[in-house]
All heavy atoms as an XYZ file, in Angstrom:
832
protein
N       1.119      7.005     28.583
C       1.246      7.729     29.887
C       0.415      9.056     29.732
O       0.437      9.701     28.636
C       2.618      8.011     30.140
C       3.568      6.824     30.270
S       4.084      6.650     31.911
C       4.799      5.093     31.882
N      -0.299      9.418     30.724
C      -1.181     10.622     30.708
C      -1.299     11.300     32.023
O      -1.464     10.580     33.028
C      -2.597     10.232     30.078
C      -3.320     11.338     29.607
O      -2.778     12.351     29.252
N      -4.625     11.337     29.571
N      -1.420     12.529     32.006
C      -1.661     13.356     33.179
C      -2.583     14.439     32.593
O      -2.455     14.924     31.553
C      -0.442     14.011     33.712
C      -0.725     15.083     34.857
C       0.572     12.991     34.203
N      -3.670     14.791     33.372
C      -4.727     15.774     32.965
C      -4.955     16.731     34.000
O      -4.660     16.674     35.204
C      -6.035     15.033     32.618
O      -6.507     14.324     33.757
C      -5.839     14.105     31.511
N      -5.591     17.885     33.546
C      -6.168     18.907     34.394
C      -7.597     18.800     34.298
O      -8.136     18.488     33.312
C      -5.609     20.210     33.922
C      -4.144     20.554     33.846
C      -3.946     21.924     33.201
C      -3.536     20.538     35.169
N      -8.269     19.345     35.373
C      -9.663     19.553     35.229
C      -9.847     20.906     34.614
O      -8.857     21.741     34.531
C     -10.460     19.541     36.515
O      -9.927     20.691     37.376
C     -10.211     18.212     37.282
N     -10.971     21.164     34.014
C     -11.222     22.546     33.449
C     -11.001     23.634     34.409
O     -10.379     24.671     34.149
C     -12.571     22.594     32.960
C     -12.830     23.775     31.961
C     -14.206     23.663     31.293
O     -14.954     22.698     31.296
O     -14.542     24.743     30.655
N     -11.381     23.423     35.667
C     -11.192     24.475     36.771
C      -9.692     24.680     37.034
O      -9.348     25.828     37.121
C     -11.886     24.022     37.963
C     -11.892     25.102     39.095
C     -12.492     24.621     40.365
N     -13.846     24.120     40.042
C     -14.732     23.750     40.899
N     -14.346     23.558     42.228
N     -15.880     23.252     40.649
N      -8.952     23.605     37.109
C      -7.517     23.754     37.285
C      -6.827     24.462     36.210
O      -6.016     25.321     36.323
C      -6.879     22.443     37.517
N      -7.190     24.184     34.928
C      -6.747     24.818     33.727
C      -7.019     26.321     33.685
O      -6.148     27.103     33.369
C      -7.230     24.079     32.414
N      -8.246     26.672     34.004
C      -8.572     28.039     34.038
C      -7.823     28.843     35.169
O      -7.212     29.885     34.859
C     -10.076     28.243     34.462
C     -11.068     28.092     33.311
C     -12.428     28.605     33.565
N     -12.894     28.245     34.849
C     -13.719     27.205     35.129
N     -14.078     26.438     34.128
N     -14.233     26.929     36.313
N      -7.574     28.123     36.185
C      -6.814     28.891     37.373
C      -5.301     29.041     36.927
O      -4.734     30.061     37.105
C      -6.914     27.931     38.662
C      -6.352     28.635     39.827
N      -6.997     29.592     40.461
C      -5.165     28.552     40.483
C      -6.377     30.112     41.545
N      -5.208     29.402     41.590
N      -4.772     27.907     36.239
C      -3.332     28.063     35.878
C      -3.274     29.088     34.751
O      -2.349     29.911     34.722
C      -2.827     26.712     35.364
C      -2.754     25.763     36.553
C      -1.503     26.822     34.613
C      -2.460     24.322     36.254
N      -4.070     29.101     33.821
C      -4.101     30.158     32.641
C      -4.199     31.506     33.341
O      -3.473     32.457     32.758
C      -5.287     29.835     31.830
O      -5.205     28.673     31.008
N      -5.023     31.763     34.283
C      -5.159     33.030     34.849
C      -3.874     33.513     35.399
O      -3.352     34.606     35.172
C      -6.174     33.038     35.951
C      -6.229     34.195     36.799
N      -6.739     35.517     36.360
C      -5.739     34.441     38.094
C      -6.602     36.310     37.300
N      -6.024     35.725     38.342
N      -3.107     32.676     36.094
C      -1.816     32.991     36.695
C      -0.782     33.127     35.685
O       0.103     33.979     35.860
C      -1.384     32.065     37.826
C      -2.141     32.277     39.171
C      -3.182     31.568     39.540
C      -1.636     33.456     39.908
C      -3.958     31.957     40.695
C      -2.283     33.759     41.056
C      -3.403     32.980     41.493
N      -0.733     32.370     34.671
C       0.244     32.524     33.539
C       0.060     33.919     32.910
O       1.029     34.671     32.659
C       0.235     31.387     32.527
C       0.722     30.209     33.068
C       0.980     31.837     31.229
C       0.540     28.921     32.284
N      -1.241     34.322     32.648
C      -1.473     35.617     32.094
C      -1.088     36.769     33.096
O      -0.570     37.700     32.573
C      -3.035     35.672     31.696
C      -3.455     34.847     30.539
O      -2.538     34.516     29.875
N      -4.675     34.393     30.504
N      -1.369     36.625     34.286
C      -0.996     37.532     35.337
C       0.424     37.696     35.413
O       0.945     38.852     35.590
C      -1.604     37.193     36.648
C      -1.531     38.158     37.689
C      -2.307     37.679     38.896
C      -2.181     38.734     40.027
N      -2.854     38.312     41.273
N       1.178     36.635     35.313
C       2.586     36.588     35.344
C       3.121     37.274     34.096
O       4.302     37.892     34.167
C       3.095     35.149     35.388
C       4.559     34.889     35.589
C       4.758     33.407     35.782
N       6.166     33.071     35.868
C       6.961     32.424     35.047
N       6.386     32.017     33.944
N       8.263     32.280     35.233
N       2.471     37.242     32.997
C       3.009     37.922     31.752
C       3.755     37.056     30.809
O       4.181     37.512     29.871
N       4.141     35.882     31.248
C       4.909     34.966     30.445
C       4.849     33.586     30.973
O       4.321     33.394     32.019
C       6.389     35.325     30.354
C       7.066     35.361     31.759
C       8.583     35.651     31.694
C       9.242     35.389     33.015
N      10.617     35.622     32.958
N       5.133     32.740     30.094
C       5.111     31.302     30.576
C       4.627     30.323     29.502
O       3.861     30.679     28.725
N       5.376     29.155     29.482
C       5.026     28.116     28.511
C       3.968     27.192     29.152
O       3.113     26.777     28.373
C       6.217     27.303     28.233
C       6.187     26.117     27.379
C       6.089     26.211     26.068
C       5.994     24.778     28.017
C       5.857     25.148     25.242
C       5.851     23.738     27.146
C       5.869     23.866     25.819
N       3.926     27.028     30.443
C       3.056     26.170     31.162
C       3.342     25.937     32.563
O       4.061     26.768     33.150
N       3.065     24.664     33.052
C       3.434     24.443     34.429
C       4.259     23.063     34.510
O       3.914     22.174     33.658
C       2.304     24.305     35.401
C       1.661     25.638     35.578
C       1.245     23.326     34.944
N       5.269     23.051     35.290
C       5.904     21.783     35.480
C       5.291     21.027     36.678
O       5.324     21.559     37.776
C       7.473     21.955     35.679
C       8.233     20.740     35.964
C       9.742     21.023     36.068
N      10.311     21.507     34.849
C      10.555     20.773     33.758
N      10.370     19.509     33.817
N      11.054     21.383     32.631
N       5.087     19.790     36.444
C       4.533     18.930     37.518
C       5.583     17.833     37.767
O       5.970     17.196     36.757
C       3.239     18.305     37.057
C       2.576     17.292     38.025
C       2.323     17.941     39.399
C       1.188     16.878     37.404
N       5.924     17.686     38.927
C       6.964     16.732     39.234
C       6.896     16.125     40.664
O       5.933     16.443     41.438
N       7.876     15.263     41.007
C       7.921     14.603     42.334
C       9.317     14.962     42.932
O      10.349     15.036     42.285
C       7.835     13.117     42.056
C       6.523     12.711     41.377
C       7.928     12.408     43.437
C       5.303     12.985     42.240
N       9.233     15.051     44.270
C      10.495     15.309     44.963
C      10.463     14.437     46.230
O       9.306     14.106     46.698
C      10.800     16.805     45.296
C       9.754     17.333     46.223
C      10.020     18.862     46.477
C       8.992     19.407     47.330
N       9.174     20.836     47.656
N      11.624     14.067     46.756
C      11.624     13.248     47.997
C      11.387     14.288     49.162
O      12.074     15.267     49.233
C      12.963     12.575     48.171
O      13.243     11.764     47.048
C      12.960     11.836     49.428
N      10.313     14.048     49.947
C       9.954     14.975     51.012
C       8.838     14.435     51.906
O       8.113     13.486     51.433
C       9.520     16.332     50.367
O       9.157     17.183     51.302
N       8.678     14.986     52.988
C       7.501     14.692     53.784
C       7.498     13.427     54.520
O       8.470     12.631     54.451
N       6.554     13.208     55.361
C       6.619     11.953     56.236
C       6.211     10.676     55.483
O       6.436      9.686     55.920
C       5.635     12.163     57.369
S       4.026     12.844     57.025
N       5.627     10.855     54.276
C       5.280      9.650     53.449
C       6.285      9.295     52.426
O       6.270      8.294     51.815
C       3.841      9.797     52.849
O       2.903      9.645     53.875
N       7.204     10.201     52.180
C       8.273      9.904     51.243
C       8.453     10.728     49.930
O       9.499     11.104     49.598
N       7.253     11.085     49.392
C       7.368     11.901     48.132
C       6.275     13.031     48.264
O       5.328     12.904     48.910
C       6.929     11.025     46.919
C       7.939      9.897     46.593
S       7.322      9.065     45.150
C       7.827      7.448     45.486
N       6.654     14.116     47.501
C       5.775     15.296     47.496
C       5.715     15.803     46.032
O       6.620     15.639     45.350
C       6.214     16.406     48.474
N       4.590     16.478     45.778
C       4.360     17.072     44.438
C       5.083     18.334     44.373
O       5.107     19.118     45.360
C       2.938     17.253     44.098
C       2.107     15.927     44.182
C       1.358     15.638     45.216
C       2.236     14.961     43.112
C       0.616     14.430     45.241
C       1.534     13.820     43.125
C       0.655     13.557     44.164
O       0.042     12.379     44.149
N       5.487     18.644     43.300
C       6.002     19.993     42.991
C       5.371     20.576     41.774
O       5.070     19.818     40.729
C       7.679     20.055     42.929
C       8.182     19.375     41.822
C       9.708     19.547     41.863
C      10.351     18.658     40.665
N      11.730     18.925     40.655
N       5.021     21.828     41.817
C       4.266     22.514     40.703
C       4.823     23.871     40.641
O       4.883     24.602     41.581
C       2.802     22.550     41.053
C       1.794     23.098     40.066
C       1.800     22.251     38.778
C       0.335     23.201     40.621
N       5.328     24.206     39.372
C       5.959     25.449     39.224
C       5.766     25.909     37.726
O       5.601     25.122     36.767
C       7.394     25.422     39.475
C       8.158     24.431     38.721
C       9.615     24.126     39.229
O       9.966     24.603     40.435
O      10.379     23.460     38.575
N       5.717     27.251     37.484
C       5.683     27.725     36.131
C       6.940     27.431     35.333
O       8.066     27.495     35.949
C       5.496     29.285     36.191
C       4.135     29.823     36.745
C       4.093     30.331     37.900
C       3.042     29.426     36.034
C       2.855     30.699     38.529
C       1.738     29.810     36.586
C       1.747     30.446     37.796
N       6.939     27.183     34.134
C       8.023     26.966     33.290
C       7.944     27.931     31.990
O       6.842     28.167     31.530
C       8.220     25.549     32.818
C       8.704     24.708     34.005
C       7.002     25.103     32.133
N       9.124     28.338     31.661
C       9.135     29.223     30.405
C       9.442     28.411     29.157
O       9.298     28.900     28.029
C      10.113     30.416     30.596
C       9.561     31.324     31.694
O       8.398     31.476     31.838
O      10.337     31.872     32.438
N      10.040     27.204     29.315
C      10.320     26.346     28.157
C      10.496     24.945     28.676
O      10.805     24.780     29.885
C      11.550     26.822     27.398
C      12.855     26.792     28.214
C      14.048     27.317     27.437
O      13.820     28.063     26.511
N      15.265     26.803     27.750
N      10.264     24.060     27.827
C      10.453     22.591     28.109
C      11.874     22.298     27.734
O      12.444     22.766     26.922
C       9.411     21.723     27.347
N      12.315     21.281     28.489
C      13.635     20.722     28.268
C      13.550     19.512     27.218
O      12.468     19.001     27.002
C      14.278     20.142     29.537
C      14.452     21.181     30.711
C      14.914     20.494     31.926
C      15.292     22.315     30.228
N      14.603     19.180     26.553
C      14.556     18.187     25.590
C      14.014     16.847     26.074
O      13.339     16.191     25.264
C      16.000     17.962     24.933
C      16.458     19.171     24.198
O      15.617     19.920     23.609
O      17.760     19.249     24.004
N      14.240     16.515     27.185
C      13.892     15.208     27.778
C      12.473     15.179     28.411
O      11.951     14.233     28.837
C      14.818     14.697     28.780
C      15.162     13.186     28.583
O      14.983     12.691     27.563
O      15.726     12.649     29.633
N      11.808     16.371     28.418
C      10.492     16.581     29.102
C       9.368     16.037     28.151
O       9.470     15.967     26.970
C      10.142     18.028     29.302
C      10.911     18.570     30.459
O      11.322     17.763     31.369
O      11.109     19.731     30.485
N       8.313     15.522     28.819
C       7.075     15.138     28.159
C       6.180     16.317     28.177
O       6.061     16.978     29.294
C       6.375     13.959     28.819
C       5.018     13.518     28.131
C       5.190     13.044     26.748
C       4.469     12.509     29.107
N       5.502     16.854     27.168
C       4.644     17.962     27.299
C       3.201     17.568     26.868
O       3.073     16.893     25.769
C       5.097     19.122     26.341
C       4.073     20.251     26.381
C       6.472     19.610     26.681
N       2.355     17.680     27.771
C       0.848     17.301     27.627
C       0.037     18.500     27.602
O       0.238     19.376     28.505
C       0.401     16.392     28.667
C       1.337     15.068     28.566
C      -0.987     16.012     28.459
C       1.066     14.120     29.866
N      -0.961     18.586     26.671
C      -1.752     19.716     26.605
C      -3.189     19.301     27.229
O      -3.742     18.256     26.748
C      -2.072     20.169     25.138
C      -2.842     21.501     25.072
O      -4.041     21.365     25.130
O      -2.185     22.545     24.870
N      -3.580     20.034     28.066
C      -4.868     19.745     28.770
C      -5.787     21.052     28.901
O      -5.313     21.951     29.595
C      -4.732     19.100     30.146
O      -5.941     18.643     30.658
N      -6.934     21.148     28.186
C      -7.619     22.391     28.176
C      -6.821     23.549     27.764
O      -7.107     24.680     28.270
C      -8.352     22.644     29.519
C      -9.369     21.663     29.804
C      -9.230     20.603     30.705
C     -10.660     21.796     29.249
C     -10.189     19.634     30.973
C     -11.694     20.820     29.489
C     -11.440     19.827     30.352
O     -12.382     18.902     30.611
N      -5.867     23.445     26.830
C      -5.050     24.522     26.405
C      -3.842     24.995     27.265
O      -3.124     25.792     26.964
N      -3.643     24.252     28.316
C      -2.567     24.484     29.225
C      -1.538     23.317     29.062
O      -1.886     22.182     29.041
C      -2.959     24.499     30.705
C      -1.820     24.565     31.695
C      -3.992     25.691     31.003
N      -0.267     23.702     29.008
C       0.825     22.777     28.797
C       1.260     22.232     30.115
O       1.631     23.101     31.014
C       1.907     23.367     27.974
C       1.580     24.002     26.773
C       1.948     23.080     25.546
C       1.784     23.626     24.171
N       0.389     23.769     23.649
N       1.325     20.923     30.363
C       1.848     20.362     31.474
C       3.142     19.714     31.190
O       3.266     18.888     30.172
C       0.950     19.228     32.033
C      -0.551     19.734     32.216
C       1.436     18.646     33.273
C      -1.558     18.607     32.403
N       4.190     20.116     31.784
C       5.528     19.697     31.511
C       6.013     18.754     32.629
O       5.897     19.026     33.776
C       6.497     20.846     31.445
C       7.974     20.367     31.093
C       6.124     21.863     30.359
N       6.463     17.520     32.231
C       6.756     16.485     33.130
C       8.159     15.837     32.761
O       8.382     15.389     31.638
C       5.788     15.474     33.227
C       4.302     15.958     33.513
C       6.071     14.376     34.289
C       3.231     15.010     33.330
N       9.031     15.761     33.801
C      10.269     15.021     33.504
C      10.097     13.633     33.429
O       9.085     13.031     34.113
C      11.426     15.465     34.560
C      11.013     15.002     35.942
O      10.313     15.728     36.543
O      11.527     13.900     36.189
N      10.837     12.774     32.746
C      10.450     11.427     32.512
C      10.640     10.605     33.807
O       9.805      9.566     34.007
C      11.567     10.839     31.579
C      11.510     11.440     30.207
C      10.448     10.925     29.474
N      10.354     11.714     28.124
C       9.439     11.466     27.198
N       8.472     10.564     27.394
N       9.429     12.129     26.129
N      11.470     10.986     34.780
C      11.515     10.269     36.055
C      10.257     10.412     36.841
O       9.754      9.429     37.514
C      12.759     10.742     36.856
C      13.989     10.329     36.241
C      15.218     10.857     37.140
C      16.536     10.439     36.509
N      17.699     11.036     37.272
N       9.614     11.597     36.840
C       8.448     11.809     37.628
C       7.299     11.120     36.955
O       6.252     10.746     37.606
C       8.154     13.288     37.790
O       9.101     13.925     38.556
N       7.245     11.050     35.710
C       6.093     10.458     34.902
C       5.636      9.065     35.455
O       4.518      8.786     35.469
C       6.480     10.419     33.475
C       5.254     10.053     32.559
C       4.073     10.954     32.755
C       5.710     10.036     31.116
N       6.603      8.198     35.810
C       6.229      6.935     36.255
C       5.409      6.982     37.530
O       4.434      6.254     37.714
C       7.597      6.201     36.821
C       7.304      4.839     37.403
C       8.481      5.978     35.523
N       5.547      7.990     38.398
C       4.745      8.124     39.652
C       3.426      8.963     39.366
O       2.548      8.901     40.136
C       5.544      8.862     40.706
C       6.812      8.205     40.995
C       8.137      8.719     40.645
C       6.871      7.099     41.809
C       9.230      8.122     40.872
C       8.064      6.422     42.108
C       9.253      6.889     41.631
O      10.439      6.329     41.932
N       3.452      9.726     38.303
C       2.335     10.561     37.996
C       1.388     10.024     36.950
O       0.249     10.644     36.705
C       2.796     11.904     37.580
C       3.599     12.791     38.558
C       4.337     13.925     37.921
C       2.782     13.194     39.700
N       1.704      9.008     36.253
C       0.765      8.467     35.249
C      -0.617      8.235     35.701
O      -0.829      7.583     36.711
C       1.385      7.182     34.739
C       0.536      6.603     33.489
O       0.087      7.493     32.770
O       0.465      5.430     33.253
N      -1.577      8.903     35.059
C      -2.997      8.740     35.387
C      -3.521      9.779     36.351
O      -4.632      9.863     36.658
N      -2.572     10.718     36.779
C      -2.947     11.745     37.747
C      -3.834     12.761     37.094
O      -3.533     13.201     35.952
C      -1.691     12.337     38.375
O      -0.969     11.338     39.064
C      -1.954     13.443     39.316
N      -4.800     13.264     37.863
C      -5.616     14.436     37.473
C      -5.367     15.519     38.485
O      -5.506     15.285     39.682
C      -7.033     14.056     37.552
C      -7.979     15.185     37.130
C      -9.516     14.856     37.323
O      -9.846     14.630     38.504
O     -10.255     14.841     36.321
N      -5.054     16.706     38.010
C      -4.848     17.912     38.881
C      -6.090     18.707     38.918
O      -6.531     19.117     37.846
C      -3.647     18.722     38.373
C      -3.230     19.841     39.174
C      -2.882     19.516     40.612
C      -2.098     20.548     38.495
N      -6.702     18.878     39.975
C      -7.892     19.715     40.169
C      -7.579     20.910     40.947
O      -6.639     20.913     41.696
C      -8.986     18.883     40.764
C     -10.348     19.411     40.678
O     -10.588     20.425     40.012
O     -11.347     18.777     41.284
N      -8.539     21.897     40.948
C      -8.454     23.071     41.792
C      -9.760     23.074     42.546
O     -10.834     23.103     41.992
C      -8.191     24.396     41.036
C      -7.943     25.460     41.837
C      -6.598     25.702     42.392
C      -8.837     26.421     42.336
C      -6.258     26.762     43.166
C      -8.598     27.459     43.204
C      -7.257     27.615     43.587
O      -6.985     28.656     44.443
N      -9.589     23.012     43.926
C     -10.883     22.878     44.806
C     -10.896     23.865     45.796
O      -9.899     24.321     46.218
C     -10.928     21.410     45.307
C     -11.038     20.416     44.283
C      -9.705     21.150     46.230
N     -12.198     24.122     46.187
C     -12.427     24.957     47.407
C     -13.147     24.110     48.362
O     -14.212     23.466     48.076
C     -13.400     26.226     46.976
C     -12.633     27.167     46.331
C     -13.435     28.504     46.206
N     -12.659     29.436     45.591
C     -13.191     30.460     44.844
N     -14.328     30.628     44.596
N     -12.340     31.278     44.182
N     -12.734     24.063     49.602
C     -13.181     23.247     50.700
C     -13.364     24.194     51.851
O     -12.336     24.481     52.537
C     -12.444     22.030     51.011
C     -12.346     21.086     49.862
C     -11.408     20.013     50.033
O     -10.532     19.958     50.982
O     -11.387     18.934     49.270
N     -14.535     24.697     52.119
C     -14.758     25.713     53.164
C     -14.011     27.012     52.856
O     -14.174     27.510     51.763
N     -13.072     27.398     53.742
C     -12.352     28.675     53.549
C     -11.093     28.399     52.782
O     -10.318     29.329     52.451
C     -12.037     29.276     54.821
C     -13.256     29.714     55.695
C     -12.858     30.367     56.937
C     -14.075     30.766     54.951
N     -10.764     27.131     52.610
C      -9.464     26.749     51.853
C      -9.685     26.439     50.456
O     -10.727     25.961     50.110
C      -8.864     25.499     52.561
C      -8.691     25.743     54.059
O      -7.989     26.735     54.404
N      -8.946     24.802     54.870
N      -8.566     26.814     49.723
C      -8.729     26.455     48.238
C      -7.249     26.193     47.769
O      -6.276     26.572     48.349
C      -9.297     27.571     47.356
C      -8.572     28.907     47.470
C      -9.149     29.909     46.598
O      -9.204     29.898     45.453
O      -9.685     30.901     47.260
N      -7.175     25.320     46.810
C      -5.853     24.964     46.254
C      -5.890     23.803     45.377
O      -6.973     23.243     45.027
N      -4.749     23.360     44.874
C      -4.741     22.211     43.984
C      -4.807     20.919     44.660
O      -4.343     20.784     45.788
C      -3.361     22.280     43.126
C      -3.288     23.317     42.100
C      -2.549     24.564     42.347
C      -3.996     23.261     40.942
C      -2.544     25.579     41.479
C      -3.981     24.266     40.025
C      -3.315     25.380     40.324
N      -5.501     20.061     44.008
C      -5.490     18.616     44.650
C      -5.163     17.642     43.507
O      -5.600     17.692     42.337
C      -7.133     18.313     44.931
C      -7.342     17.007     45.581
C      -8.780     16.838     45.912
C      -8.890     15.522     46.542
N     -10.309     15.175     46.905
N      -4.268     16.725     43.951
C      -3.691     15.787     43.032
C      -4.539     14.484     43.277
O      -4.476     13.857     44.374
C      -2.231     15.522     43.414
C      -1.428     16.711     43.164
C      -1.322     17.659     44.093
C      -0.778     16.957     42.007
C      -0.469     18.873     43.840
C       0.103     18.022     41.721
C       0.127     19.022     42.732
N      -5.220     14.057     42.205
C      -5.900     12.793     42.336
C      -5.078     11.724     41.565
O      -5.083     11.588     40.385
C      -7.216     12.853     41.605
C      -8.114     13.856     42.235
O      -8.235     13.795     43.513
N      -8.696     14.811     41.505
N      -4.193     11.104     42.332
C      -3.135     10.186     41.790
C      -3.557      8.732     42.098
O      -3.512      8.319     43.276
C      -1.791     10.509     42.399
C      -0.674      9.701     41.827
O      -0.868      8.684     41.132
N       0.568     10.154     42.054
N      -3.950      7.970     41.031
C      -4.251      6.534     41.224
C      -3.143      5.648     41.736
O      -3.355      4.539     42.248
C      -4.838      6.103     39.879
C      -4.083      6.956     38.912
C      -3.928      8.298     39.600
N      -1.916      6.151     41.616
C      -0.712      5.403     41.977
C      -0.444      5.441     43.503
O       0.435      4.656     44.023
C       0.531      5.761     41.179
C       0.273      5.730     39.773
O      -0.061      4.640     39.233
N       0.395      6.850     39.054
N      -0.929      6.521     44.144
C      -0.591      6.742     45.540
C      -1.327      5.727     46.398
O      -2.532      5.652     46.362
C      -1.032      8.162     45.907
N      -0.519      5.041     47.202
C      -1.100      4.035     48.185
C      -1.342      4.601     49.538
O      -2.363      4.186     50.194
C      -0.111      2.756     48.215
C       0.172      2.201     46.841
C      -0.990      1.565     46.245
C      -0.661      0.986     44.916
N      -1.641      1.055     43.842
N      -0.475      5.511     49.947
C      -0.684      6.165     51.255
C      -0.441      7.633     51.165
O       0.379      8.071     50.294
C       0.361      5.537     52.261
C       0.019      4.029     52.533
O      -1.102      3.627     52.945
N       1.153      3.280     52.454
N      -1.158      8.374     52.025
C      -0.901      9.774     52.012
C      -0.715     10.199     53.495
O      -1.447      9.628     54.413
C      -2.045     10.455     51.389
C      -1.922     11.964     51.260
C      -3.125     12.528     50.416
O      -3.898     11.794     49.800
N      -3.157     13.835     50.331
N       0.037     11.218     53.806
C       0.229     11.609     55.250
C      -0.997     12.398     55.581
O      -1.818     12.845     54.780
C       1.463     12.463     55.312
S       1.379     14.096     54.650
N      -1.132     12.561     56.924
C      -2.347     13.309     57.437
C      -2.599     14.691     56.935
O      -3.693     15.134     56.703
N      -1.516     15.355     56.687
C      -1.579     16.792     56.246
C      -1.855     16.843     54.700
O      -2.159     17.941     54.231
C      -0.391     17.579     56.685
S       1.167     17.049     55.875
N      -1.713     15.689     54.032
C      -1.891     15.756     52.592
C      -0.731     16.227     51.725
O      -0.902     16.417     50.541
N       0.315     16.525     52.416
C       1.575     17.127     51.650
C       2.479     16.157     51.006
O       3.181     16.374     50.131
C       2.422     18.013     52.600
C       1.642     19.108     53.070
C       1.359     20.159     51.872
O       2.147     20.359     51.008
O       0.183     20.728     51.941
N       2.352     14.859     51.457
C       3.239     13.867     50.866
C       2.450     12.471     50.655
O       1.448     12.300     51.357
C       4.475     13.669     51.684
O       4.200     13.166     52.964
N       3.032     11.624     49.910
C       2.440     10.258     49.636
C       3.455      9.319     49.365
O       4.715      9.577     49.265
C       1.567     10.465     48.305
C       2.234     10.664     47.132
C       2.571      9.656     46.279
C       2.771     11.899     46.740
C       3.209      9.869     45.104
C       3.491     12.165     45.557
C       3.633     11.076     44.724
N       3.103      8.043     49.229
C       3.979      6.990     48.872
C       3.275      6.023     47.895
O       2.071      6.063     47.713
C       4.315      6.133     50.194
O       3.199      5.493     50.688
N       4.150      5.259     47.144
C       3.697      4.422     46.055
C       3.736      3.079     46.516
O       4.718      2.595     47.106
C       4.445      4.636     44.714
C       4.315      6.121     44.307
C       4.089      3.734     43.736
C       3.138      6.541     43.656
């Protein structure tokens, strides 16, 4: 099972961890939400839990709970700029449908 960051996403996350002044890495997970059923959650973490999987990508620790990993396996997290907008983009090969606003997906 694998989840990766692009180099651009890793630089962006590292910058914010340094700016924050502390942090082990980022937690990537899934929550029930949105019009398609599931939504991504991304938050800073100061430590991993015993049951978490920790993956290193470009020097950034990605922390994933075991339940979310089933839905995230193979996902690449990128940081993109499109026109005036910028933000994280989840390239998830498991997602079959995505809502129009891009906030939720289904498997």
